C-alpha positions in Angstrom: 10.7 1.5 -28.2 8.9 1.0 -25.4 5.4 -0.4 -25.0 3.1 -2.4 -23.3 -0.8 -3.2 -23.2 -3.4 -4.1 -20.2 -6.4 -6.5 -21.0 -9.7 -6.4 -20.2 -11.8 -9.3 -20.6 -12.0 -9.7 -24.5 -10.5 -6.1 -25.0 -6.5 -5.0 -25.2 -5.4 -1.7 -24.8 -2.0 0.0 -25.3 0.2 2.6 -26.3 4.0 2.8 -27.0 7.1 5.7 -26.9 10.0 5.4 -29.3 13.3 7.7 -30.2 14.3 7.7 -33.8 17.6 8.9 -34.9 18.0 8.3 -38.6 21.4 9.0 -40.7 22.2 8.2 -44.3 25.1 9.1 -46.0 24.4 8.4 -49.9 28.2 7.0 -50.3 27.7 5.7 -53.7 27.0 8.9 -55.0 29.6 10.8 -57.3 29.4 14.1 -55.2 28.2 12.8 -52.0 24.7 13.5 -49.9 23.3 13.4 -46.3 20.0 13.4 -44.7 19.4 13.0 -40.8 16.2 13.1 -38.4 15.8 12.5 -35.2 12.5 13.0 -33.1 10.3 10.9 -31.0 6.7 8.6 -32.2 4.2 8.2 -29.4 0.9 5.9 -29.9 -1.9 3.7 -28.8 -3.5 0.4 -30.0 -6.5 -1.4 -29.1 -7.5 -4.9 -30.2 -10.8 -6.6 -29.5 -11.5 -10.4 -29.8 -14.1 -13.0 -29.1 -12.5 -15.7 -31.3 -15.2 -15.7 -34.4 -14.0 -12.2 -35.0 -11.3 -9.7 -33.8 -11.0 -5.5 -34.5 -8.0 -3.5 -34.3 -6.5 -0.7 -34.5 -3.5 1.4 -33.8 -3.1 5.1 -33.9 0.5 7.1 -33.8 2.4 10.5 -34.2 5.5 11.6 -35.1 7.8 14.3 -34.9 11.0 14.9 -36.6 13.6 17.4 -36.8 16.0 16.8 -40.3 19.2 18.3 -41.9 19.4 17.8 -45.7 22.5 18.7 -47.7 22.8 17.5 -51.4 25.8 18.6 -53.5 26.0 18.5 -57.1 28.6 18.8 -59.9 26.8 19.3 -63.1 29.7 20.4 -65.8 31.1 23.8 -65.3 28.7 24.0 -62.3 29.2 23.5 -58.7 27.6 23.3 -55.5 25.3 22.2 -52.4 21.8 22.9 -51.7 20.6 22.6 -47.9 17.2 22.1 -46.3 16.1 22.2 -42.4 12.4 20.2 -42.4 10.5 19.9 -39.4 7.6 16.6 -39.9 4.7 15.9 -38.0 3.7 12.1 -39.2 0.7 10.7 -38.4 -0.4 7.3 -39.2 -3.8 5.2 -39.0 -4.4 1.4 -39.2 -7.2 -1.0 -39.1 -8.1 -4.1 -39.0 -11.3 -6.5 -39.2 -11.2 -9.8 -39.5 -14.1 -12.8 -39.0 -13.8 -16.4 -39.6 -14.8 -17.3 -43.0 -17.8 -20.6 -43.2 -16.8 -21.1 -46.8 -12.9 -21.8 -46.0 -10.1 -23.0 -43.7 -9.1 -19.3 -43.3 -9.8 -16.1 -42.1 -11.0 -13.5 -44.3 -10.1 -9.8 -43.9 -10.6 -6.4 -44.6 -7.6 -4.2 -44.1 -7.9 -0.5 -43.7 -4.2 1.8 -44.0 -4.4 5.0 -44.7 -1.7 7.3 -43.8 -1.2 10.8 -43.8 1.2 13.6 -43.7 0.2 17.4 -43.6 2.0 20.0 -45.5 
């Protein structure tokens, strides 16, 4: 993952780019199964902070290509199933935090919506 940001007064804007390579082997399974995926992720960030409150947001998109293999052996039935999914994952995060006058810490409201289109 590689990223950076630039500050303009109280505003901070940034971005990031990364490559993911995921290999999972289910070694504890009796007959074994595997999952693999690889792809790129791209995202943008923004924050505005004036001391008494701040607002921050992040959005990203990941495009992954996967290979799944599941072996099974149930009684006299044995075989395997395979899949080749292509995934696009969008993720969004937002945060608004204001100084609290009734406590010694900041209170916060956080929104973390995430969606994966079918």
